[in-house]
C-alpha positions as CSV (number, residue, x, y, z in Angstrom):
1,M,-38.8,11.2,-143.3
2,S,-35.7,10.1,-145.2
3,G,-32.9,7.8,-144.3
4,P,-31.7,4.4,-145.1
5,F,-34.8,2.7,-143.7
6,Y,-37.5,5.0,-145.1
7,G,-36.3,5.4,-148.7
8,N,-35.5,8.7,-150.3
9,Q,-36.6,11.1,-153.1
10,F,-34.9,9.0,-155.8
11,G,-36.9,5.9,-155.4
12,S,-36.1,2.7,-153.6
13,A,-33.2,0.8,-155.1
14,A,-32.1,-0.5,-151.7
15,P,-34.5,-3.5,-151.5
16,A,-33.0,-5.0,-154.6
17,Y,-29.5,-4.7,-153.2
18,G,-30.7,-5.8,-149.8
19,A,-32.4,-8.8,-151.2
20,A,-29.3,-9.8,-153.1
21,F,-27.2,-9.3,-150.0
22,D,-29.7,-11.2,-147.9
23,E,-29.6,-14.1,-150.3
24,G,-25.8,-14.2,-150.4
25,L,-25.7,-14.1,-146.6
26,R,-28.3,-16.8,-146.4
27,K,-26.3,-19.1,-148.7
28,H,-23.1,-18.4,-146.7
29,M,-24.8,-19.1,-143.4
30,L,-26.4,-22.3,-144.7
31,R,-22.9,-23.5,-145.8
32,V,-21.5,-22.6,-142.4
33,Y,-24.3,-24.5,-140.6
34,N,-23.9,-27.5,-142.9
35,F,-20.1,-27.7,-142.1
36,M,-21.0,-27.4,-138.4
37,M,-23.5,-30.2,-138.7
38,L,-20.9,-32.4,-140.5
39,G,-18.3,-31.6,-137.8
40,L,-20.8,-32.6,-135.0
41,G,-21.6,-35.8,-136.8
42,V,-17.9,-36.7,-137.2
43,T,-17.3,-35.8,-133.5
44,G,-20.1,-38.0,-132.5
45,L,-18.9,-41.0,-134.5
46,V,-15.4,-40.6,-133.2
47,A,-16.7,-40.4,-129.6
48,L,-18.8,-43.5,-130.2
49,F,-15.9,-45.4,-131.6
50,V,-13.6,-44.4,-128.7
51,A,-16.2,-45.2,-126.1
52,S,-16.8,-48.7,-127.6
53,T,-13.1,-49.6,-127.7
54,P,-11.5,-50.3,-124.3
55,A,-8.0,-50.1,-125.7
56,L,-8.7,-46.4,-126.5
57,Y,-10.7,-45.2,-123.5
58,V,-8.8,-46.9,-120.7
59,P,-5.5,-44.9,-121.3
60,I,-7.6,-41.7,-121.5
61,F,-9.6,-42.1,-118.3
62,T,-6.8,-43.6,-116.2
63,T,-4.5,-40.6,-116.4
64,P,-4.3,-38.1,-113.6
65,L,-5.7,-35.4,-115.9
């Protein structure tokens, strides 16, 4: 059998490229997830601050929206 997943008659150079691609993708996704975690942390802190300050949450929860 030949094809992209089974190798070919010229050897197997694909795993080296695939490993480099996978490492780059892994680094990118870790960066994305770290930014998402930072965003969730900031959102939680802002929500905690707003929930503990009546001057901020009363105008929000007393509107007809």
